[in-house]
RODO-2510 file (C-alpha; in nm, 4 decimals, decimal comma):
residues 404
     n   res          X          Y          Z
     1     m     6,7734    -1,4332     0,8168
     2     d     6,9172    -1,0708     0,8636
     3     f     6,9022    -0,8346     0,5625
     4     n     7,0892    -0,5531     0,7381
     5     d     7,4509    -0,4816     0,8278
     6     t     7,5584    -0,4794     1,1829
     7     p     7,7011    -0,1405     1,3079
     8     e     8,0594    -0,2954     1,2490
     9     e     7,9704    -0,4229     0,9369
    10     a     7,8099    -0,0694     0,8398
    11     a     8,1154     0,0900     0,9487
    12     y     8,3582    -0,1325     0,7178
    13     r     8,1355    -0,0686     0,4333
    14     a     8,1389     0,2712     0,4600
    15     r     8,5166     0,3058     0,4775
    16     a     8,5588     0,0208     0,1912
    17     r     8,3177     0,2282    -0,0338
    18     a     8,4797     0,5794     0,0041
    19     w     8,8217     0,4270    -0,0741
    20     l     8,6952     0,2790    -0,3734
    21     e     8,5310     0,5687    -0,5017
    22     a     8,8516     0,7771    -0,4423
    23     n     9,0862     0,4774    -0,5792
    24     a     8,9031     0,2539    -0,8355
    25     p     9,1070     0,3400    -1,1679
    26     g     8,8263     0,2349    -1,4184
    27     a     8,7737    -0,0843    -1,6549
    28     d     9,0109    -0,2773    -1,8281
    29     p     9,2351    -0,0483    -2,0984
    30     r     9,2190    -0,1647    -2,4717
    31     g     9,5262    -0,3057    -2,5793
    32     g     9,5124    -0,6944    -2,5050
    33     e     9,6226    -0,9527    -2,2784
    34     a     9,9381    -0,7490    -2,1633
    35     a     9,7426    -0,4475    -2,0760
    36     f     9,5159    -0,6338    -1,9327
    37     l     9,7325    -0,8146    -1,6824
    38     a     9,9391    -0,4392    -1,6144
    39     a     9,6246    -0,2882    -1,5133
    40     a     9,5042    -0,5938    -1,2992
    41     k     9,8310    -0,6447    -1,1507
    42     a     9,8387    -0,2625    -1,0554
    43     w     9,4915    -0,2383    -0,8979
    44     q     9,5794    -0,5722    -0,7028
    45     a     9,8871    -0,3664    -0,5750
    46     r     9,6961    -0,1046    -0,4691
    47     k     9,4317    -0,2953    -0,2873
    48     a     9,7382    -0,4972    -0,0787
    49     d     9,8961    -0,1364     0,0178
    50     a     9,5449    -0,0080     0,1450
    51     g     9,4420    -0,3509     0,3331
    52     y     9,2000    -0,4194     0,0961
    53     a     9,3535    -0,7817    -0,0584
    54     c     9,2357    -1,0801     0,0766
    55     v     9,1322    -0,9379     0,3978
    56     t     8,9801    -1,2699     0,5274
    57     w     9,2929    -1,4479     0,5210
    58     p     9,4775    -1,4957     0,8521
    59     k     9,7243    -1,2177     0,9412
    60     d    10,0177    -1,5185     0,9591
    61     w     9,9430    -1,5481     0,5796
    62     g     9,9513    -1,1905     0,4971
    63     g     9,5975    -1,1374     0,4988
    64     q     9,3907    -0,8661     0,7477
    65     g     9,2166    -1,1683     0,9622
    66     e     8,8620    -0,9964     0,9210
    67     a     8,5803    -1,2176     0,9388
    68     p     8,4351    -1,3723     0,6023
    69     i     8,1616    -1,1348     0,5782
    70     m     8,3676    -0,8211     0,5667
    71     g     8,5346    -0,9982     0,2394
    72     v     8,1737    -1,0106     0,0792
    73     i     8,1250    -0,6571     0,2073
    74     f     8,4246    -0,5376    -0,0108
    75     a     8,3479    -0,7525    -0,3045
    76     e     7,9892    -0,6140    -0,3156
    77     e     8,1285    -0,2768    -0,2920
    78     e     8,3974    -0,3205    -0,5552
    79     a     8,1663    -0,4622    -0,7887
    80     r     7,9827    -0,1321    -0,8143
    81     l     8,2649     0,0504    -0,9597
    82     p     8,4458    -0,0299    -1,2954
    83     t     8,7765    -0,2075    -1,2308
    84     p     9,0322    -0,4166    -1,4122
    85     g     8,9349    -0,7683    -1,4661
    86     d     9,0637    -1,0141    -1,1828
    87     p     9,3164    -1,2785    -1,3245
    88     f     9,3834    -1,3495    -0,9339
    89     s     9,0694    -1,5161    -0,8220
    90     i     9,1599    -1,8530    -0,9206
    91     g     9,4583    -1,8197    -0,7092
    92     l     9,3689    -1,6207    -0,4306
    93     g     9,0323    -1,8159    -0,3904
    94     m     9,1380    -2,1521    -0,4521
    95     c     9,4980    -2,2194    -0,5274
    96     v     9,7069    -2,0306    -0,2654
    97     p     9,4778    -2,1097     0,0192
    98     t     9,5208    -2,4897    -0,0577
    99     v     9,9125    -2,4162    -0,0378
   100     m     9,8780    -2,2048     0,2534
   101     t     9,6466    -2,4926     0,4237
   102     v     9,8296    -2,8315     0,3643
   103     g    10,2042    -2,6746     0,2262
   104     d    10,5340    -2,6613     0,4180
   105     a    10,6475    -2,3989     0,5893
   106     a    10,8545    -2,2928     0,3078
   107     a    10,6027    -2,2593     0,0663
   108     k    10,3536    -2,0847     0,2620
   109     r    10,6675    -1,8168     0,3310
   110     r    10,7125    -1,8075    -0,0456
   111     f    10,3743    -1,7765    -0,1786
   112     g    10,1493    -1,5822     0,0252
   113     g    10,2779    -1,2254    -0,0063
   114     p    10,3438    -1,2294    -0,3793
   115     a    10,0025    -1,3609    -0,4508
   116     i     9,8251    -1,1003    -0,2176
   117     r    10,0292    -0,8166    -0,4214
   118     g     9,9359    -0,9700    -0,7442
   119     e    10,2921    -1,0167    -0,8705
   120     e    10,2217    -1,4069    -0,9355
   121     i     9,9152    -1,5652    -1,0893
   122     w     9,8029    -1,9168    -1,0478
   123     c     9,5913    -2,1685    -1,1993
   124     q     9,4145    -2,5208    -1,1084
   125     l     9,4926    -2,7850    -1,3057
   126     f     9,2077    -3,0593    -1,2287
   127     s     9,0035    -3,1381    -1,5143
   128     e     9,1311    -3,3958    -1,8113
   129     p     8,9801    -3,5356    -2,1340
   130     g     8,8311    -3,8255    -1,9302
   131     a     8,8048    -3,6844    -1,5915
   132     g     8,5949    -3,3438    -1,5899
   133     s     8,3032    -3,3203    -1,3382
   134     d     8,4407    -3,6468    -1,1866
   135     v     8,7851    -3,5206    -1,0519
   136     a     8,8727    -3,8415    -0,8972
   137     a     8,9092    -4,0143    -1,2355
   138     a     9,2356    -3,8419    -1,3109
   139     r     9,4806    -4,0040    -1,5341
   140     t     9,7643    -3,7710    -1,4968
   141     r    10,0508    -3,9936    -1,3557
   142     a    10,3012    -3,8906    -1,0942
   143     v    10,5574    -4,1645    -1,0159
   144     r    10,7887    -4,1382    -0,7196
   145     g    11,1878    -4,1717    -0,8346
   146     a    11,4497    -4,3707    -0,6142
   147     d    11,5724    -4,0049    -0,4864
   148     g    11,1736    -3,9504    -0,3300
   149     d    11,0689    -3,6905    -0,6163
   150     w    10,8349    -3,7218    -0,8810
   151     t    10,7898    -3,7245    -1,2543
   152     v    10,4511    -3,6194    -1,4270
   153     n    10,3011    -3,7131    -1,7289
   154     g     9,9424    -3,6497    -1,8736
   155     q     9,7119    -3,3952    -2,0069
   156     k     9,4813    -3,1469    -1,7999
   157     v     9,2301    -2,9613    -2,0153
   158     w     8,9635    -2,6727    -1,9686
   159     t     9,2607    -2,5035    -1,7218
   160     t     9,1657    -2,0795    -1,7021
   161     g     9,4216    -1,8776    -1,7352
   162     a     9,7218    -2,1234    -1,7794
   163     q     9,8688    -1,9156    -2,0549
   164     f     9,9806    -1,6223    -1,8345
   165     s     9,9865    -1,8030    -1,4624
   166     d    10,3433    -1,8438    -1,2994
   167     f    10,2110    -2,1404    -1,0898
   168     g     9,9348    -2,4001    -1,0514
   169     i     9,8333    -2,7018    -0,8348
   170     v     9,7877    -3,0339    -0,9973
   171     v     9,5895    -3,3565    -0,8759
   172     c     9,7846    -3,6437    -1,0211
   173     r     9,7342    -4,0390    -0,9767
   174     t     9,9966    -4,2121    -0,7875
   175     d     9,8092    -4,5361    -0,6908
   176     p     9,6537    -4,7007    -0,9574
   177     d     9,5763    -5,0429    -0,7414
   178     a     9,4097    -4,7647    -0,4696
   179     p     9,0205    -4,6980    -0,5351
   180     k     9,0184    -4,3941    -0,7540
   181     h     8,9640    -4,1354    -0,4671
   182     k     9,2202    -4,2849    -0,2467
   183     g     9,4941    -4,2950    -0,4891
   184     l     9,5625    -3,9229    -0,5739
   185     t     9,8100    -3,6790    -0,4456
   186     m     9,8594    -3,3023    -0,5006
   187     f    10,1338    -3,0909    -0,6046
   188     w    10,2170    -2,7083    -0,6610
   189     v    10,3975    -2,6556    -0,9977
   190     d    10,6043    -2,3926    -1,1742
   191     m    10,4065    -2,3090    -1,4770
   192     k    10,7594    -2,2623    -1,6735
   193     a    10,9169    -2,5814    -1,5782
   194     p    11,0568    -2,7941    -1,8525
   195     g    10,8192    -3,0518    -2,0142
   196     i    10,4974    -2,7867    -1,9434
   197     e    10,3246    -2,7100    -2,2612
   198     v    10,0303    -2,4765    -2,2374
   199     r     9,8142    -2,4519    -2,5468
   200     p     9,5238    -2,1992    -2,5504
   201     i     9,1720    -2,3386    -2,6898
   202     h     8,9786    -2,1212    -2,9266
   203     q     8,6318    -2,0680    -2,8009
   204     m     8,3258    -1,9727    -3,0228
   205     s     8,3265    -1,6782    -2,8239
   206     g     8,6156    -1,5611    -2,9966
   207     g     8,8546    -1,5655    -2,6822
   208     s     9,0697    -1,8359    -2,5435
   209     g     9,0746    -1,8086    -2,1754
   210     f     9,0928    -2,2176    -2,1476
   211     n     9,3761    -2,4355    -2,2290
   212     e     9,5147    -2,7020    -2,2801
   213     v     9,8221    -2,8288    -2,0600
   214     f    10,0418    -3,1334    -2,1268
   215     f    10,2890    -3,2565    -1,8713
   216     t    10,5959    -3,4626    -2,0412
   217     d    10,8480    -3,6013    -1,7789
   218     v    10,8267    -3,3156    -1,5526
   219     r    11,0468    -3,3293    -1,2346
   220     v    10,8201    -3,2109    -0,9150
   221     p    11,0295    -3,2252    -0,5919
   222     d    10,8822    -3,4047    -0,3090
   223     s    10,9104    -3,0416    -0,1147
   224     q    10,6091    -2,9370    -0,3629
   225     r    10,3487    -3,2127    -0,2592
   226     l    10,0399    -3,0614    -0,0779
   227     g     9,9155    -3,2908     0,1853
   228     a    10,0084    -3,6596     0,2223
   229     v    10,0802    -3,9134    -0,0730
   230     d     9,7509    -4,0717    -0,1733
   231     d     9,5605    -3,8205     0,0074
   232     g     9,4970    -3,5586    -0,2749
   233     w     9,1068    -3,6127    -0,3031
   234     r     9,0860    -3,4931     0,0586
   235     v     9,2879    -3,1903    -0,0478
   236     s     9,0993    -3,1207    -0,3447
   237     l     8,7865    -3,0983    -0,1627
   238     v     8,9128    -2,7590    -0,0554
   239     t     8,9636    -2,6281    -0,3641
   240     l     8,6165    -2,7561    -0,5173
   241     m     8,4124    -2,6075    -0,2344
   242     n     8,5733    -2,2622    -0,3083
   243     e     8,5537    -2,3201    -0,6472
   244     r     8,1800    -2,3766    -0,6534
   245     l     8,1060    -2,0944    -0,4161
   246     a     8,3033    -1,8684    -0,6634
   247     v     8,1148    -1,9886    -0,9370
   248     g     7,7523    -1,9595    -0,8203
   249     v     7,7386    -1,5691    -0,8720
   250     s     7,6075    -1,4967    -1,2138
   251     r     7,8374    -1,2795    -1,3974
   252     g     7,6282    -1,2022    -1,6620
   253     p     7,3749    -0,9320    -1,7932
   254     g     7,0694    -0,9823    -1,5267
   255     w     6,7102    -0,9166    -1,5714
   256     p     6,7597    -0,5350    -1,5374
   257     a     6,9677    -0,5220    -1,8273
   258     f     6,7266    -0,7177    -2,0664
   259     l     6,4593    -0,4687    -1,8950
   260     e     6,6468    -0,1912    -2,0264
   261     a     6,6976    -0,3427    -2,3721
   262     a     6,3174    -0,4246    -2,3987
   263     r     6,2406    -0,0589    -2,3271
   264     a     6,4653     0,0390    -2,6504
   265     i     6,4235    -0,2141    -2,8788
   266     p     6,1222    -0,1699    -3,1131
   267     a     5,9218    -0,4811    -3,2142
   268     a     5,7872    -0,5857    -3,5812
   269     d     5,4673    -0,4110    -3,4794
   270     g     5,6466    -0,0463    -3,3961
   271     r     5,6045    -0,0746    -3,0262
   272     m     5,8590    -0,1468    -2,7928
   273     a     5,9696    -0,4832    -2,7059
   274     l     5,8704    -0,4622    -2,3682
   275     a     5,4926    -0,4583    -2,4797
   276     d     5,5089    -0,7849    -2,5728
   277     p     5,3559    -1,0028    -2,3254
   278     a     5,5707    -1,3222    -2,4022
   279     i     5,8747    -1,0929    -2,2883
   280     r     5,6774    -0,9584    -1,9982
   281     d     5,6385    -1,2922    -1,8941
   282     k     5,9655    -1,3939    -1,9129
   283     l     6,0906    -1,1073    -1,7324
   284     a     5,8496    -1,2111    -1,4282
   285     d     5,9964    -1,5392    -1,4437
   286     w     6,3915    -1,3966    -1,4094
   287     y     6,3000    -1,1388    -1,1403
   288     v     6,1188    -1,4213    -0,9271
   289     q     6,4313    -1,6513    -0,9842
   290     a     6,6420    -1,3481    -0,9257
   291     e     6,5045    -1,2861    -0,6010
   292     g     6,5257    -1,6430    -0,5082
   293     l     6,8808    -1,6360    -0,5436
   294     r     6,9309    -1,2875    -0,3488
   295     h     6,7656    -1,4578    -0,0508
   296     i     6,9534    -1,7700    -0,0592
   297     r     7,2671    -1,5513    -0,1227
   298     n     7,1327    -1,3283     0,2081
   299     r     7,1390    -1,7073     0,3623
   300     t     7,5180    -1,7447     0,3266
   301     l     7,5579    -1,3849     0,4295
   302     t     7,3909    -1,4369     0,7541
   303     a     7,5703    -1,7250     0,8378
   304     l     7,9278    -1,5729     0,7593
   305     s     7,8262    -1,2692     0,9681
   306     r     7,7624    -1,4995     1,2324
   307     g     8,0756    -1,7053     1,1943
   308     q     7,9383    -2,0123     1,0588
   309     t     8,0031    -2,2250     0,7720
   310     p     7,7444    -2,1794     0,4750
   311     g     7,6072    -2,5054     0,3813
   312     p     7,5580    -2,6920     0,0317
   313     e     7,2788    -2,4458    -0,0495
   314     s     7,5546    -2,2270    -0,2428
   315     s     7,5023    -2,5266    -0,5149
   316     i     7,1383    -2,4067    -0,5872
   317     g     7,2487    -2,0628    -0,6567
   318     k     7,5192    -2,1765    -0,9137
   319     a     7,2446    -2,4231    -1,0699
   320     v     6,9912    -2,1747    -1,1267
   321     a     7,2212    -1,8824    -1,1820
   322     a     7,4053    -2,0665    -1,5021
   323     t     7,0881    -2,1549    -1,6789
   324     q     6,9039    -1,8235    -1,6204
   325     t     7,2233    -1,6262    -1,7832
   326     q     7,2051    -1,8641    -2,0611
   327     n     6,8365    -1,8344    -2,1243
   328     l     6,8478    -1,4400    -2,0633
   329     a     7,1461    -1,3967    -2,3212
   330     s     6,9277    -1,6282    -2,5686
   331     e     6,6364    -1,4593    -2,5442
   332     a     6,7993    -1,1102    -2,5736
   333     v     6,9485    -1,1848    -2,8743
   334     e     6,6496    -1,3160    -3,0421
   335     m     6,4748    -1,0147    -2,9063
   336     l     6,7289    -0,7815    -3,0404
   337     d     6,6736    -0,8922    -3,4032
   338     q     6,8537    -0,7389    -3,6650
   339     y     7,0491    -0,5433    -3,3835
   340     g     7,1694    -0,8787    -3,2648
   341     v     7,3584    -0,9091    -3,5603
   342     i     7,5916    -0,6399    -3,4927
   343     d     7,9664    -0,7632    -3,4632
   344     d     8,1209    -0,4060    -3,3597
   345     p     8,1038    -0,3868    -2,9861
   346     d     8,0918    -0,0173    -2,9920
   347     l     7,7441    -0,0174    -3,2013
   348     a     7,5705    -0,3377    -3,0413
   349     p     7,3320    -0,2828    -2,7315
   350     r     7,5199    -0,2402    -2,3820
   351     q     7,8707    -0,3418    -2,6099
   352     g     7,7751    -0,6528    -2,7135
   353     a     7,7463    -0,7989    -2,3749
   354     f     7,4196    -1,0103    -2,4546
   355     q     7,6071    -1,1620    -2,7691
   356     a     7,9540    -1,1966    -2,5643
   357     w     7,6929    -1,3897    -2,2833
   358     f     7,5103    -1,6205    -2,5516
   359     l     7,8386    -1,7448    -2,6845
   360     s     8,0181    -1,8090    -2,3229
   361     s     7,7130    -1,8793    -2,1000
   362     p     7,7155    -2,2384    -2,1744
   363     g     8,0188    -2,2881    -2,0265
   364     l     7,8862    -2,1699    -1,7146
   365     r     7,6576    -2,4972    -1,6682
   366     i     7,9832    -2,6886    -1,6444
   367     a     8,2518    -2,4990    -1,5014
   368     g     8,2729    -2,5714    -1,1127
   369     g     8,0406    -2,8238    -1,1389
   370     t     7,8207    -2,9644    -1,3956
   371     d     7,4155    -2,9381    -1,3620
   372     e     7,4116    -3,2836    -1,2921
   373     i     7,6695    -3,2992    -1,0327
   374     l     7,5233    -2,9691    -0,8244
   375     r     7,1712    -3,1656    -0,8515
   376     n     7,3098    -3,4694    -0,6723
   377     i     7,4718    -3,2649    -0,4280
   378     i     7,1474    -3,0431    -0,3615
   379     a     6,9318    -3,4105    -0,3341
   380     e     7,1767    -3,5591    -0,1086
   381     r     7,2905    -3,3038     0,1049
   382     v     7,0309    -3,0366     0,0868
   383     l     6,7164    -3,2771     0,0439
   384     g     6,8466    -3,5844     0,2406
   385     l     6,7581    -3,8200    -0,0534
   386     p     6,9525    -4,1517    -0,1104
   387     g     7,2657    -4,1048    -0,2266
   388     d     7,3679    -4,2011    -0,6175
   389     v     7,4600    -4,5095    -0,7402
   390     r     7,8510    -4,5452    -0,7263
   391     v     7,9403    -4,8805    -0,8575
   392     d     8,3290    -4,7952    -0,8791
   393     k     8,3419    -4,6765    -0,5170
   394     d     8,5822    -4,9555    -0,3905
   395     v     8,7271    -5,0642    -0,7141
   396     a     9,1017    -5,0314    -0,7942
   397     f     9,1152    -4,7326    -1,0144
   398     k     9,3415    -4,9600    -1,2837
   399     d     9,0462    -5,1916    -1,3205
   400     i     8,7827    -4,9162    -1,4034
   401     p     8,6932    -4,9757    -1,7417
   402     t     8,7540    -4,6740    -1,9789
   403     g     8,5047    -4,6921    -2,2483
   404     r     8,7517    -4,7046    -2,5035
***
């Protein structure tokens, strides 16, 4: 494991840092979703003009053809500065690469450039009420007509950004007589097409980032199919691997933020909260976990730097980081005591970051693979333990009990 940049990587980091310091526009403006999207699109276009958008994409996709480590370096440098939020991560990290890998020539020409420039936003339509972590249990049906095109009916749920997305990729059941992993097909869809209805889900954090999406007799041309008929599971693995790598990085306030608050918040006996041995013990645990995660990430970076493909160890990062973020946020709100009930972000410590993550962090243990799914991956693919029992592996999907 090498913790240092190569000379080439160091030079790229210096160029990226200088450009970002000269061009970063600051955080999201206040003004709601419209202002957020406008600022994010403007920033994405500015990065694209300078050659810093999708730097690792092949040049024939419209990218820069840089090594994967260069994309990581730019992301690290960008994270150092306040910039607008990113509604493009799902599209650029998961959806459009899938289209560019298995889509036809027309789709590749149509979608690469606008996606890089932030002109269009994508969402991922996988989860359903009865198919969350088990994506292969999808029941949304796509039936092929005599003209070769498809009619889609069904429901998706927990779709991030669907309310402002232009396009999406959707996994549908096309052969209920085949085992569940072998009867799926993936398509790209226009989110404004007739028959698609998006209903935002009101979350306990106050936001509505997730959505239910209903398909009612939606016509999908066969030209929008991604990959072969009934080969959607193999295609979806491309998307899922990218998703779990992206979600594996904790985006909540880490232990340094907790330490900062503990130094400033008085405890019941008049001393600062940091003097409490129990709080110091928790900080020590979180620090050790954070260092372990850092070294796992360095392992991934080393593989990328050498042109290698990172292994399933990234599942460890997601499993640990999601739990740590939830525990840290819960302990922080409890430590803040009366300061923790302030509902004005301008008055709350760190602009209410701990309160926001207290409400939203449980979702991290579900998004991108539940704790249980990730532990199975770690057990089977990292530790080499026997595979989990799968009694429905060779059963026709139509014959699998629904539990209803």
